[in-house]
Structure formats: structure tokens, C-alpha cells
The first five atom37 places (N, CA, C, CB, O) and aatype in JSON, in Angstrom:
{
  "aatype": [12, 11, 15, 9, 16, 14, 18, 10, 13, 13, 14, 7, 2, 4, 6, 6, 0, 10, 16, 13, 18, 11, 3, 19, 13, 7, 7, 6, 9, 16, 15, 9, 5, 1, 13, 7, 3, 0, 15, 12, 14, 19, 6, 3, 2, 18, 11, 5, 11, 9, 12, 8, 0, 6, 10, 15, 13, 2, 7, 12, 11, 10, 12, 13, 15, 3, 7, 0, 14, 8, 11, 2, 9, 16, 14, 7, 3, 2, 19, 8, 12, 2, 10, 6, 13, 3, 3, 6, 16, 0, 12, 1, 10, 9, 17, 7, 11, 12, 6, 0, 6, 7, 2, 19, 8, 12, 15, 10, 5, 3, 16, 13, 17, 7, 0, 9, 13, 7, 5, 10, 6, 3, 11, 13, 7, 9, 1, 17, 12, 12, 15, 4, 5, 11, 15],
  "atom_mask": [
    [1, 1, 1, 1, 1],
    [1, 1, 1, 1, 1],
    [1, 1, 1, 1, 1],
    [1, 1, 1, 1, 1],
    [1, 1, 1, 1, 1],
    [1, 1, 1, 1, 1],
    [1, 1, 1, 1, 1],
    [1, 1, 1, 1, 1],
    [1, 1, 1, 1, 1],
    [1, 1, 1, 1, 1],
    [1, 1, 1, 1, 1],
    [1, 1, 1, 0, 1],
    [1, 1, 1, 1, 1],
    [1, 1, 1, 1, 1],
    [1, 1, 1, 1, 1],
    [1, 1, 1, 1, 1],
    [1, 1, 1, 1, 1],
    [1, 1, 1, 1, 1],
    [1, 1, 1, 1, 1],
    [1, 1, 1, 1, 1],
    [1, 1, 1, 1, 1],
    [1, 1, 1, 1, 1],
    [1, 1, 1, 1, 1],
    [1, 1, 1, 1, 1],
    [1, 1, 1, 1, 1],
    [1, 1, 1, 0, 1],
    [1, 1, 1, 0, 1],
    [1, 1, 1, 1, 1],
    [1, 1, 1, 1, 1],
    [1, 1, 1, 1, 1],
    [1, 1, 1, 1, 1],
    [1, 1, 1, 1, 1],
    [1, 1, 1, 1, 1],
    [1, 1, 1, 1, 1],
    [1, 1, 1, 1, 1],
    [1, 1, 1, 0, 1],
    [1, 1, 1, 1, 1],
    [1, 1, 1, 1, 1],
    [1, 1, 1, 1, 1],
    [1, 1, 1, 1, 1],
    [1, 1, 1, 1, 1],
    [1, 1, 1, 1, 1],
    [1, 1, 1, 1, 1],
    [1, 1, 1, 1, 1],
    [1, 1, 1, 1, 1],
    [1, 1, 1, 1, 1],
    [1, 1, 1, 1, 1],
    [1, 1, 1, 1, 1],
    [1, 1, 1, 1, 1],
    [1, 1, 1, 1, 1],
    [1, 1, 1, 1, 1],
    [1, 1, 1, 1, 1],
    [1, 1, 1, 1, 1],
    [1, 1, 1, 1, 1],
    [1, 1, 1, 1, 1],
    [1, 1, 1, 1, 1],
    [1, 1, 1, 1, 1],
    [1, 1, 1, 1, 1],
    [1, 1, 1, 0, 1],
    [1, 1, 1, 1, 1],
    [1, 1, 1, 1, 1],
    [1, 1, 1, 1, 1],
    [1, 1, 1, 1, 1],
    [1, 1, 1, 1, 1],
    [1, 1, 1, 1, 1],
    [1, 1, 1, 1, 1],
    [1, 1, 1, 0, 1],
    [1, 1, 1, 1, 1],
    [1, 1, 1, 1, 1],
    [1, 1, 1, 1, 1],
    [1, 1, 1, 1, 1],
    [1, 1, 1, 1, 1],
    [1, 1, 1, 1, 1],
    [1, 1, 1, 1, 1],
    [1, 1, 1, 1, 1],
    [1, 1, 1, 0, 1],
    [1, 1, 1, 1, 1],
    [1, 1, 1, 1, 1],
    [1, 1, 1, 1, 1],
    [1, 1, 1, 1, 1],
    [1, 1, 1, 1, 1],
    [1, 1, 1, 1, 1],
    [1, 1, 1, 1, 1],
    [1, 1, 1, 1, 1],
    [1, 1, 1, 1, 1],
    [1, 1, 1, 1, 1],
    [1, 1, 1, 1, 1],
    [1, 1, 1, 1, 1],
    [1, 1, 1, 1, 1],
    [1, 1, 1, 1, 1],
    [1, 1, 1, 1, 1],
    [1, 1, 1, 1, 1],
    [1, 1, 1, 1, 1],
    [1, 1, 1, 1, 1],
    [1, 1, 1, 1, 1],
    [1, 1, 1, 0, 1],
    [1, 1, 1, 1, 1],
    [1, 1, 1, 1, 1],
    [1, 1, 1, 1, 1],
    [1, 1, 1, 1, 1],
    [1, 1, 1, 1, 1],
    [1, 1, 1, 0, 1],
    [1, 1, 1, 1, 1],
    [1, 1, 1, 1, 1],
    [1, 1, 1, 1, 1],
    [1, 1, 1, 1, 1],
    [1, 1, 1, 1, 1],
    [1, 1, 1, 1, 1],
    [1, 1, 1, 1, 1],
    [1, 1, 1, 1, 1],
    [1, 1, 1, 1, 1],
    [1, 1, 1, 1, 1],
    [1, 1, 1, 1, 1],
    [1, 1, 1, 0, 1],
    [1, 1, 1, 1, 1],
    [1, 1, 1, 1, 1],
    [1, 1, 1, 1, 1],
    [1, 1, 1, 0, 1],
    [1, 1, 1, 1, 1],
    [1, 1, 1, 1, 1],
    [1, 1, 1, 1, 1],
    [1, 1, 1, 1, 1],
    [1, 1, 1, 1, 1],
    [1, 1, 1, 1, 1],
    [1, 1, 1, 0, 1],
    [1, 1, 1, 1, 1],
    [1, 1, 1, 1, 1],
    [1, 1, 1, 1, 1],
    [1, 1, 1, 1, 1],
    [1, 1, 1, 1, 1],
    [1, 1, 1, 1, 1],
    [1, 1, 1, 1, 1],
    [1, 1, 1, 1, 1],
    [1, 1, 1, 1, 1],
    [1, 1, 1, 1, 1]
  ],
  "atom_positions": [
    [[0.85, -1.17, 0.0], [0.0, 0.0, 0.0], [0.9, 1.24, 0.0], [-0.97, -0.01, 1.23], [1.82, 1.36, 0.81]],
    [[0.62, 2.14, -0.89], [1.41, 3.36, -0.99], [0.94, 4.41, 0.01], [1.34, 3.91, -2.39], [1.76, 5.06, 0.65]],
    [[-0.36, 4.58, 0.14], [-0.87, 5.59, 1.06], [-2.32, 5.31, 1.41], [-0.74, 7.0, 0.46], [-3.0, 4.54, 0.73]],
    [[-2.77, 5.91, 2.45], [-4.18, 5.88, 2.83], [-4.68, 7.31, 2.78], [-4.4, 5.23, 4.25], [-4.08, 8.2, 3.37]],
    [[-5.77, 7.52, 2.09], [-6.34, 8.86, 1.99], [-7.66, 8.89, 2.75], [-6.54, 9.27, 0.51], [-8.64, 8.31, 2.29]],
    [[-7.7, 9.54, 3.87], [-8.95, 9.64, 4.62], [-9.98, 10.49, 3.87], [-8.69, 10.25, 6.01], [-9.66, 11.48, 3.21]],
    [[-11.23, 10.06, 3.99], [-12.34, 10.77, 3.36], [-13.26, 11.21, 4.48], [-13.11, 9.86, 2.29], [-13.8, 10.38, 5.22]],
    [[-13.43, 12.49, 4.62], [-14.2, 13.05, 5.72], [-15.54, 13.57, 5.24], [-13.4, 14.18, 6.41], [-15.61, 14.34, 4.27]],
    [[-16.62, 13.16, 5.9], [-17.97, 13.58, 5.55], [-18.52, 14.51, 6.62], [-18.91, 12.35, 5.38], [-18.28, 14.31, 7.81]],
    [[-19.23, 15.53, 6.19], [-19.75, 16.55, 7.11], [-21.25, 16.75, 6.89], [-19.0, 17.88, 6.94], [-21.75, 16.58, 5.77]],
    [[-21.96, 17.13, 7.94], [-23.42, 17.3, 7.85], [-23.83, 18.68, 7.34], [-24.05, 17.05, 9.2], [-24.58, 19.39, 8.01]],
    [[-23.33, 19.06, 6.15], [-23.73, 20.32, 5.56], [-22.75, 21.46, 5.74], [0.0, 0.0, 0.0], [-22.96, 22.54, 5.17]],
    [[-21.69, 21.27, 6.52], [-20.71, 22.34, 6.74], [-19.32, 21.97, 6.2], [-20.61, 22.66, 8.24], [-18.3, 22.37, 6.76]],
    [[-19.31, 21.2, 5.12], [-18.06, 20.75, 4.52], [-17.16, 21.91, 4.09], [-18.35, 19.85, 3.34], [-15.95, 21.86, 4.28]],
    [[-17.75, 22.92, 3.51], [-16.93, 24.05, 3.02], [-16.2, 24.73, 4.17], [-17.81, 25.08, 2.27], [-15.03, 25.08, 4.04]],
    [[-16.88, 24.92, 5.29], [-16.24, 25.5, 6.47], [-15.11, 24.6, 6.96], [-17.28, 25.72, 7.6], [-14.03, 25.08, 7.31]],
    [[-15.35, 23.3, 6.99], [-14.33, 22.35, 7.43], [-13.14, 22.35, 6.48], [-14.93, 20.93, 7.52], [-11.99, 22.35, 6.92]],
    [[-13.4, 22.37, 5.19], [-12.33, 22.39, 4.19], [-11.44, 23.62, 4.38], [-12.92, 22.37, 2.77], [-10.22, 23.51, 4.33]],
    [[-12.05, 24.77, 4.6], [-11.29, 26.01, 4.82], [-10.47, 25.92, 6.11], [-12.25, 27.22, 4.89], [-9.32, 26.35, 6.15]],
    [[-11.07, 25.36, 7.16], [-10.38, 25.18, 8.44], [-9.13, 24.31, 8.29], [-11.34, 24.56, 9.48], [-8.05, 24.7, 8.74]],
    [[-9.27, 23.15, 7.65], [-8.13, 22.25, 7.51], [-7.07, 22.83, 6.56], [-8.59, 20.9, 7.0], [-5.88, 22.56, 6.73]],
    [[-7.49, 23.59, 5.58], [-6.51, 24.27, 4.71], [-5.65, 25.19, 5.55], [-7.22, 25.06, 3.58], [-4.44, 25.26, 5.35]],
    [[-6.27, 25.91, 6.48], [-5.53, 26.8, 7.37], [-4.64, 26.01, 8.33], [-6.5, 27.69, 8.16], [-3.48, 26.38, 8.56]],
    [[-5.17, 24.94, 8.89], [-4.4, 24.13, 9.85], [-3.14, 23.56, 9.21], [-5.27, 23.0, 10.41], [-2.05, 23.67, 9.77]],
    [[-3.28, 22.94, 8.04], [-2.17, 22.25, 7.41], [-1.39, 23.09, 6.4], [-2.67, 21.02, 6.74], [-0.34, 22.67, 5.92]],
    [[-1.91, 24.28, 6.08], [-1.21, 25.12, 5.1], [-1.24, 24.53, 3.71], [0.0, 0.0, 0.0], [-0.31, 24.75, 2.92]],
    [[-2.27, 23.8, 3.39], [-2.34, 23.1, 2.11], [-3.0, 23.87, 1.01], [0.0, 0.0, 0.0], [-3.24, 25.07, 1.11]],
    [[-3.29, 23.14, -0.07], [-3.92, 23.72, -1.25], [-5.15, 22.88, -1.6], [-2.92, 23.78, -2.45], [-5.08, 21.65, -1.67]],
    [[-6.28, 23.55, -1.83], [-7.49, 22.86, -2.29], [-7.3, 22.59, -3.77], [-8.8, 23.71, -2.02], [-7.25, 23.51, -4.57]],
    [[-7.19, 21.31, -4.13], [-6.89, 20.94, -5.51], [-8.12, 20.56, -6.32], [-5.91, 19.81, -5.52], [-8.05, 20.44, -7.54]],
    [[-9.26, 20.36, -5.64], [-10.47, 19.96, -6.34], [-11.69, 20.29, -5.5], [-10.45, 18.46, -6.69], [-11.72, 20.01, -4.3]],
    [[-12.7, 20.87, -6.13], [-14.01, 21.05, -5.5], [-15.07, 20.79, -6.56], [-14.17, 22.51, -4.88], [-15.09, 21.43, -7.61]],
    [[-15.94, 19.84, -6.26], [-17.07, 19.53, -7.14], [-18.33, 19.66, -6.29], [-16.94, 18.1, -7.79], [-18.44, 19.05, -5.23]],
    [[-19.25, 20.43, -6.77], [-20.5, 20.63, -6.04], [-21.59, 19.74, -6.61], [-20.93, 22.11, -6.1], [-21.54, 19.34, -7.77]],
    [[-22.57, 19.43, -5.78], [-23.67, 18.57, -6.23], [-24.37, 19.15, -7.45], [-24.68, 18.38, -5.1], [-24.8, 18.4, -8.32]],
    [[-24.48, 20.47, -7.53], [-25.13, 21.11, -8.66], [-24.38, 20.95, -9.96], [0.0, 0.0, 0.0], [-24.96, 21.12, -11.03]],
    [[-23.08, 20.63, -9.89], [-22.26, 20.42, -11.09], [-22.39, 19.01, -11.64], [-20.79, 20.71, -10.78], [-22.0, 18.74, -12.78]],
    [[-22.95, 18.11, -10.85], [-23.06, 16.71, -11.26], [-24.3, 16.5, -12.13], [-23.1, 15.79, -10.03], [-25.22, 17.31, -12.11]],
    [[-24.3, 15.41, -12.87], [-25.44, 15.11, -13.74], [-26.48, 14.25, -13.02], [-24.96, 14.4, -15.02], [-27.14, 13.41, -13.63]],
    [[-26.6, 14.46, -11.72], [-27.6, 13.73, -10.95], [-28.6, 14.72, -10.38], [-26.95, 12.9, -9.82], [-28.23, 15.85, -10.07]],
    [[-29.85, 14.32, -10.23], [-30.84, 15.25, -9.67], [-30.59, 15.51, -8.2], [-32.25, 14.69, -9.86], [-30.29, 14.6, -7.43]],
    [[-30.7, 16.78, -7.81], [-30.5, 17.17, -6.42], [-31.37, 18.39, -6.13], [-28.99, 17.46, -6.12], [-31.58, 19.23, -7.01]],
    [[-31.86, 18.5, -4.92], [-32.7, 19.64, -4.55], [-31.9, 20.93, -4.64], [-33.28, 19.46, -3.13], [-30.69, 20.94, -4.44]],
    [[-32.6, 22.02, -4.93], [-31.95, 23.32, -5.1], [-31.12, 23.72, -3.88], [-32.98, 24.38, -5.37], [-30.04, 24.29, -4.04]],
    [[-31.61, 23.44, -2.68], [-30.88, 23.85, -1.48], [-29.61, 23.04, -1.24], [-31.79, 23.73, -0.28], [-28.85, 23.35, -0.32]],
    [[-29.37, 22.0, -2.04], [-28.17, 21.17, -1.87], [-27.18, 21.34, -3.02], [-28.57, 19.71, -1.75], [-26.09, 20.77, -2.98]],
    [[-27.55, 22.11, -4.04], [-26.7, 22.24, -5.22], [-25.33, 22.85, -4.93], [-27.39, 23.06, -6.25], [-24.36, 22.51, -5.6]],
    [[-25.24, 23.75, -3.96], [-23.95, 24.38, -3.63], [-23.14, 23.59, -2.61], [-24.19, 25.77, -3.1], [-22.01, 23.96, -2.29]],
    [[-23.7, 22.5, -2.09], [-22.96, 21.66, -1.14], [-21.85, 20.92, -1.88], [-23.92, 20.65, -0.42], [-21.94, 20.68, -3.09]],
    [[-20.82, 20.55, -1.15], [-19.65, 19.89, -1.75], [-19.89, 18.39, -1.88], [-18.38, 20.15, -0.91], [-20.13, 17.69, -0.9]],
    [[-19.83, 17.92, -3.13], [-19.94, 16.5, -3.39], [-18.58, 15.84, -3.18], [-20.47, 16.24, -4.84], [-18.49, 14.74, -2.62]],
    [[-17.52, 16.5, -3.62], [-16.16, 15.97, -3.48], [-15.17, 17.12, -3.5], [-15.83, 14.93, -4.61], [-15.26, 18.02, -4.33]],
    [[-14.23, 17.08, -2.57], [-13.14, 18.06, -2.56], [-11.87, 17.37, -2.09], [-13.48, 19.29, -1.64], [-11.92, 16.38, -1.36]],
    [[-10.74, 17.9, -2.53], [-9.45, 17.36, -2.11], [-8.56, 18.48, -1.62], [-8.77, 16.6, -3.26], [-8.5, 19.56, -2.2]],
    [[-7.86, 18.2, -0.54], [-6.89, 19.12, 0.03], [-5.55, 18.41, 0.05], [-7.3, 19.57, 1.47], [-5.41, 17.34, 0.63]],
    [[-4.54, 19.02, -0.59], [-3.19, 18.46, -0.62], [-2.26, 19.3, 0.24], [-2.66, 18.39, -2.07], [-2.33, 20.53, 0.25]],
    [[-1.38, 18.6, 0.97], [-0.39, 19.28, 1.81], [0.73, 18.31, 2.14], [-1.05, 19.82, 3.12], [0.48, 17.14, 2.45]],
    [[1.96, 18.78, 2.06], [3.14, 17.98, 2.42], [3.14, 16.59, 1.78], [3.23, 17.84, 3.92], [3.53, 15.62, 2.43]],
    [[2.72, 16.47, 0.52], [2.7, 15.19, -0.17], [1.57, 14.26, 0.26], [0.0, 0.0, 0.0], [1.55, 13.09, -0.13]],
    [[0.63, 14.77, 1.05], [-0.51, 13.97, 1.51], [-1.8, 14.57, 0.98], [-0.54, 13.89, 3.07], [-1.81, 15.65, 0.39]],
    [[-2.91, 13.83, 1.21], [-4.19, 14.29, 0.69], [-5.32, 13.88, 1.64], [-4.44, 13.73, -0.73], [-5.29, 12.8, 2.22]],
    [[-6.3, 14.77, 1.78], [-7.55, 14.47, 2.46], [-8.67, 14.71, 1.46], [-7.74, 15.34, 3.75], [-8.59, 15.61, 0.63]],
    [[-9.73, 13.89, 1.54], [-10.9, 14.07, 0.7], [-12.08, 14.47, 1.59], [-11.22, 12.78, -0.11], [-12.17, 14.05, 2.74]],
    [[-12.98, 15.29, 1.04], [-14.08, 15.86, 1.81], [-15.39, 15.75, 1.04], [-13.79, 17.32, 2.15], [-15.41, 15.71, -0.19]],
    [[-16.5, 15.71, 1.79], [-17.82, 15.73, 1.17], [-18.88, 16.11, 2.2], [-18.15, 14.37, 0.54], [-18.73, 15.84, 3.39]],
    [[-19.95, 16.75, 1.71], [-21.13, 16.95, 2.54], [-21.97, 15.68, 2.58], [-21.96, 18.13, 2.02], [-22.94, 15.61, 3.34]],
    [[-21.63, 14.7, 1.79], [-22.38, 13.45, 1.75], [-23.66, 13.6, 0.95], [0.0, 0.0, 0.0], [-24.11, 14.71, 0.68]],
    [[-24.23, 12.48, 0.57], [-25.47, 12.49, -0.19], [-26.58, 13.14, 0.64], [-25.88, 11.06, -0.61], [-26.65, 12.94, 1.85]],
    [[-27.44, 13.92, -0.02], [-28.47, 14.66, 0.72], [-29.41, 13.78, 1.54], [-29.27, 15.47, -0.23], [-29.99, 14.25, 2.52]],
    [[-29.58, 12.54, 1.16], [-30.5, 11.65, 1.87], [-29.84, 10.85, 3.01], [-31.13, 10.69, 0.88], [-30.5, 10.06, 3.68]],
    [[-28.53, 11.05, 3.23], [-27.82, 10.31, 4.28], [-27.54, 11.2, 5.48], [-26.5, 9.73, 3.73], [-27.14, 12.36, 5.33]],
    [[-27.74, 10.64, 6.66], [-27.4, 11.37, 7.89], [-25.92, 11.19, 8.17], [-28.25, 10.86, 9.1], [-25.39, 10.08, 8.08]],
    [[-25.26, 12.29, 8.49], [-23.83, 12.27, 8.82], [-23.7, 12.52, 10.31], [-23.03, 13.33, 7.98], [-24.25, 13.49, 10.83]],
    [[-22.98, 11.66, 11.0], [-22.7, 11.83, 12.42], [-21.23, 12.17, 12.56], [-23.08, 10.54, 13.25], [-20.38, 11.3, 12.37]],
    [[-20.9, 13.42, 12.89], [-19.5, 13.83, 12.98], [-18.7, 12.96, 13.95], [-19.4, 15.28, 13.41], [-19.12, 12.71, 15.08]],
    [[-17.54, 12.5, 13.49], [-16.62, 11.75, 14.33], [-16.97, 10.3, 14.57], [0.0, 0.0, 0.0], [-16.28, 9.62, 15.32]],
    [[-18.02, 9.82, 13.95], [-18.47, 8.46, 14.18], [-17.4, 7.45, 13.76], [-19.78, 8.19, 13.43], [-17.15, 7.26, 12.57]],
    [[-16.77, 6.83, 14.73], [-15.76, 5.8, 14.47], [-14.64, 6.26, 13.54], [-16.41, 4.58, 13.88], [-14.09, 5.46, 12.78]],
    [[-14.3, 7.51, 13.6], [-13.22, 8.02, 12.75], [-12.1, 8.57, 13.63], [-13.75, 9.12, 11.78], [-12.3, 9.46, 14.45]],
    [[-10.93, 8.01, 13.43], [-9.72, 8.55, 14.04], [-8.7, 8.69, 12.92], [-9.18, 7.62, 15.21], [-8.5, 7.78, 12.12]],
    [[-8.08, 9.81, 12.89], [-7.03, 10.04, 11.91], [-5.71, 10.08, 12.67], [-7.27, 11.37, 11.09], [-5.56, 10.85, 13.62]],
    [[-4.78, 9.26, 12.26], [-3.48, 9.21, 12.92], [-2.46, 10.02, 12.14], [-3.0, 7.75, 13.08], [-2.22, 9.75, 10.96]],
    [[-1.88, 11.01, 12.78], [-0.85, 11.83, 12.15], [0.47, 11.56, 12.86], [-1.22, 13.34, 12.2], [0.59, 11.76, 14.07]],
    [[1.46, 11.13, 12.1], [2.8, 10.9, 12.65], [3.72, 12.02, 12.18], [3.36, 9.51, 12.22], [3.75, 12.36, 11.0]],
    [[4.46, 12.57, 13.12], [5.35, 13.69, 12.84], [6.8, 13.3, 13.11], [4.97, 14.91, 13.68], [7.08, 12.41, 13.91]],
    [[7.71, 13.99, 12.43], [9.12, 13.85, 12.75], [9.66, 15.15, 13.35], [9.92, 13.46, 11.49], [10.85, 15.27, 13.62]],
    [[8.76, 16.11, 13.56], [9.13, 17.4, 14.13], [8.11, 17.77, 15.2], [9.22, 18.49, 13.02], [6.94, 18.01, 14.89]],
    [[8.55, 17.82, 16.45], [7.64, 18.09, 17.56], [7.03, 19.49, 17.47], [8.38, 17.93, 18.88], [5.87, 19.68, 17.81]],
    [[7.81, 20.47, 17.02], [7.31, 21.83, 16.92], [6.14, 21.9, 15.93], [8.43, 22.78, 16.49], [5.13, 22.55, 16.22]],
    [[6.28, 21.25, 14.79], [5.2, 21.23, 13.8], [3.96, 20.54, 14.36], [5.67, 20.51, 12.51], [2.84, 20.99, 14.13]],
    [[4.16, 19.45, 15.1], [3.03, 18.74, 15.7], [2.3, 19.65, 16.68], [3.49, 17.46, 16.41], [1.07, 19.72, 16.67]],
    [[3.05, 20.33, 17.53], [2.43, 21.19, 18.53], [1.68, 22.37, 17.9], [3.49, 21.7, 19.5], [0.67, 22.81, 18.44]],
    [[2.18, 22.87, 16.78], [1.5, 23.95, 16.07], [0.14, 23.49, 15.56], [2.37, 24.45, 14.9], [-0.87, 24.18, 15.77]],
    [[0.09, 22.35, 14.91], [-1.16, 21.81, 14.4], [-2.09, 21.44, 15.55], [-0.91, 20.59, 13.49], [-3.29, 21.7, 15.5]],
    [[-1.53, 20.82, 16.59], [-2.31, 20.47, 17.79], [-3.0, 21.71, 18.35], [-1.41, 19.82, 18.87], [-4.2, 21.68, 18.65]],
    [[-2.25, 22.79, 18.49], [-2.79, 24.02, 19.06], [-3.95, 24.59, 18.26], [0.0, 0.0, 0.0], [-4.92, 25.08, 18.83]],
    [[-3.85, 24.53, 16.93], [-4.93, 25.03, 16.08], [-6.19, 24.19, 16.23], [-4.49, 25.06, 14.61], [-7.3, 24.73, 16.24]],
    [[-6.03, 22.89, 16.33], [-7.2, 22.02, 16.47], [-7.78, 22.05, 17.88], [-6.84, 20.59, 16.09], [-8.99, 21.93, 18.07]],
    [[-6.91, 22.2, 18.85], [-7.33, 22.21, 20.25], [-8.16, 23.45, 20.59], [-6.11, 22.13, 21.17], [-9.0, 23.41, 21.49]],
    [[-7.91, 24.55, 19.87], [-8.53, 25.84, 20.18], [-10.04, 25.76, 20.4], [-8.23, 26.82, 19.08], [-10.55, 26.34, 21.36]],
    [[-10.75, 25.08, 19.54], [-12.2, 24.95, 19.69], [-12.61, 23.49, 19.8], [-12.92, 25.62, 18.52], [-13.78, 23.14, 19.59]],
    [[-11.64, 22.64, 20.12], [-11.9, 21.21, 20.18], [-12.02, 20.68, 21.6], [0.0, 0.0, 0.0], [-12.17, 21.45, 22.55]],
    [[-11.94, 19.37, 21.71], [-12.06, 18.68, 22.99], [-10.9, 17.69, 23.11], [-13.44, 17.96, 23.13], [-10.83, 16.73, 22.34]],
    [[-10.01, 17.91, 24.06], [-8.85, 17.04, 24.23], [-9.27, 15.77, 24.98], [-7.72, 17.78, 25.0], [-9.85, 15.84, 26.06]],
    [[-8.96, 14.63, 24.39], [-9.25, 13.33, 25.02], [-8.03, 12.85, 25.8], [-9.65, 12.29, 23.96], [-8.18, 12.22, 26.85]],
    [[-6.83, 13.14, 25.3], [-5.56, 12.81, 25.96], [-4.55, 13.87, 25.58], [-5.05, 11.37, 25.56], [-4.19, 13.99, 24.41]],
    [[-4.1, 14.64, 26.54], [-3.13, 15.72, 26.27], [-1.85, 15.14, 25.68], [-2.81, 16.51, 27.56], [-1.5, 13.98, 25.92]],
    [[-1.15, 15.97, 24.91], [0.16, 15.54, 24.41], [1.04, 15.21, 25.6], [0.82, 16.65, 23.51], [1.18, 16.0, 26.53]],
    [[1.64, 14.02, 25.55], [2.46, 13.57, 26.68], [3.46, 12.52, 26.23], [1.58, 13.01, 27.8], [3.3, 11.88, 25.19]],
    [[4.5, 12.35, 27.05], [5.49, 11.3, 26.8], [4.83, 9.94, 27.01], [6.74, 11.47, 27.73], [4.01, 9.77, 27.91]],
    [[5.19, 8.99, 26.16], [4.61, 7.65, 26.25], [5.69, 6.61, 26.52], [3.85, 7.31, 24.98], [6.88, 6.87, 26.39]],
    [[5.24, 5.42, 26.9], [6.18, 4.34, 27.18], [6.87, 3.82, 25.92], [5.46, 3.2, 27.87], [7.89, 3.15, 26.01]],
    [[6.32, 4.13, 24.74], [6.96, 3.68, 23.5], [7.9, 4.72, 22.9], [5.9, 3.32, 22.49], [8.35, 4.57, 21.76]],
    [[8.2, 5.77, 23.68], [9.21, 6.73, 23.25], [8.73, 7.83, 22.33], [0.0, 0.0, 0.0], [9.52, 8.41, 21.59]],
    [[7.44, 8.12, 22.38], [6.9, 9.18, 21.54], [6.14, 10.18, 22.4], [5.98, 8.6, 20.44], [5.78, 9.89, 23.55]],
    [[5.89, 11.34, 21.84], [4.95, 12.29, 22.42], [3.65, 12.02, 21.67], [5.44, 13.82, 22.28], [3.62, 11.99, 20.44]],
    [[2.57, 11.83, 22.42], [1.32, 11.37, 21.82], [0.14, 12.05, 22.49], [1.19, 9.85, 21.92], [0.18, 12.33, 23.69]],
    [[-0.91, 12.31, 21.71], [-2.14, 12.86, 22.26], [-3.32, 12.56, 21.35], [0.0, 0.0, 0.0], [-3.15, 12.19, 20.19]],
    [[-4.52, 12.73, 21.9], [-5.75, 12.52, 21.14], [-6.7, 13.68, 21.42], [-6.42, 11.15, 21.5], [-6.84, 14.12, 22.56]],
    [[-7.35, 14.15, 20.36], [-8.36, 15.19, 20.53], [-9.44, 15.05, 19.48], [-7.72, 16.59, 20.46], [-9.27, 14.36, 18.47]],
    [[-10.54, 15.73, 19.74], [-11.65, 15.81, 18.78], [-11.75, 17.29, 18.41], [-13.03, 15.25, 19.39], [-11.89, 18.14, 19.28]],
    [[-11.68, 17.59, 17.11], [-11.73, 18.99, 16.7], [-13.15, 19.52, 16.71], [-11.12, 19.15, 15.31], [-14.09, 18.8, 17.04]],
    [[-13.31, 20.78, 16.34], [-14.62, 21.43, 16.43], [-15.66, 20.85, 15.49], [-14.47, 22.9, 16.15], [-16.84, 21.17, 15.6]],
    [[-15.24, 19.99, 14.56], [-16.17, 19.35, 13.64], [-16.49, 17.91, 14.05], [-15.61, 19.37, 12.23], [-17.21, 17.21, 13.34]],
    [[-15.95, 17.47, 15.19], [-16.22, 16.13, 15.67], [-15.3, 15.06, 15.09], [0.0, 0.0, 0.0], [-15.55, 13.87, 15.29]],
    [[-14.24, 15.46, 14.38], [-13.28, 14.49, 13.86], [-12.24, 14.21, 14.94], [-12.59, 15.02, 12.55], [-11.73, 15.13, 15.58]],
    [[-11.95, 12.95, 15.14], [-11.01, 12.52, 16.18], [-9.63, 12.31, 15.58], [-11.5, 11.24, 16.87], [-9.47, 11.62, 14.57]],
    [[-8.63, 12.92, 16.23], [-7.25, 12.89, 15.76], [-6.34, 12.3, 16.82], [-6.78, 14.31, 15.38], [-6.52, 12.54, 18.01]],
    [[-5.36, 11.52, 16.37], [-4.28, 11.04, 17.21], [-3.0, 11.61, 16.6], [-4.25, 9.45, 17.31], [-2.79, 11.51, 15.39]],
    [[-2.17, 12.21, 17.44], [-0.92, 12.79, 16.94], [0.24, 12.21, 17.72], [-0.94, 14.32, 17.06], [0.18, 12.04, 18.94]],
    [[1.31, 11.89, 16.98], [2.45, 11.24, 17.57], [3.74, 11.74, 16.94], [2.33, 9.73, 17.41], [3.82, 11.95, 15.73]],
    [[4.74, 11.93, 17.78], [6.08, 12.31, 17.31], [7.08, 11.48, 18.09], [6.35, 13.86, 17.48], [7.2, 11.62, 19.31]],
    [[7.81, 10.63, 17.39], [8.83, 9.8, 18.03], [9.96, 10.69, 18.54], [9.38, 8.74, 17.04], [10.46, 11.55, 17.81]],
    [[10.36, 10.48, 19.8], [11.44, 11.27, 20.36], [12.78, 10.7, 19.92], [11.35, 11.32, 21.91], [12.91, 9.49, 19.72]],
    [[13.77, 11.56, 19.78], [15.11, 11.14, 19.33], [15.78, 10.28, 20.35], [15.98, 12.34, 19.02], [16.91, 9.84, 20.14]]
  ]
}
């Protein structure tokens, strides 16, 4: 396996989430497709919602969607994203941005396996695990 690309679904606020993560990771939005651009029928109030978007940063990618209009989205449902860092300062910077309006489940701390590790849920209900192996 070359890579895993997480796909994040949001209950109607995908565009806000996409902008937030672009700011957090300093990435570039490389694709946005709205439901109204697709050749499928959709209600007028859903045409501007994001059907598919991609955010690229540091050689990685995240995919985003508001999800199909008929599906209920539960933020954070069984989703954990694991981010491994080789630079503690960079990890703490991203942690701080997500922690600002989020909920910390486990503060960044030294672990028995020789890493600094923490878990939090951001303001959109996405659960993140962050780890940086100590030298």
C-alpha cells in the first residue's frame, strides 16, 4: 500500500471544514465539485454543497464531502485520523490550532513507547491522534 487517503464527511458544513483544515495544514485545495455540477438530480438547497473536494499538503491528501443529501452524517463516528510527525514543533503547532475549539481526550504527553502522543476531537467532531517519536 502506498498511502491511505482519509475521506471526511460533514453534515452540511463541509466548506467550512475544508477552509479550516486548509488553514491548519497550510495546504492547497486541488479539487471542489458541487452537487449542482453533477449530472444527478438534487434539490436546489443542496446544489452548492460539496460532493467531493481534495486538500493536498506535504505530499498527503484528504478528501471531503457533505455526503449524499438523503444520508445522515454523524461527525466523528468511528473516525480517528493518525498523524505521525518527525518534528515536535510542527506537531504542537497543528495540535494548538485544532485544540482551540476542540475537545482534548488525551493531552500531548510522553509515552512508554518513546513518543509524544495525544488525542483530541476537533470542532467538527473528527477525532485525531498525533504522535512524534522522540530522538
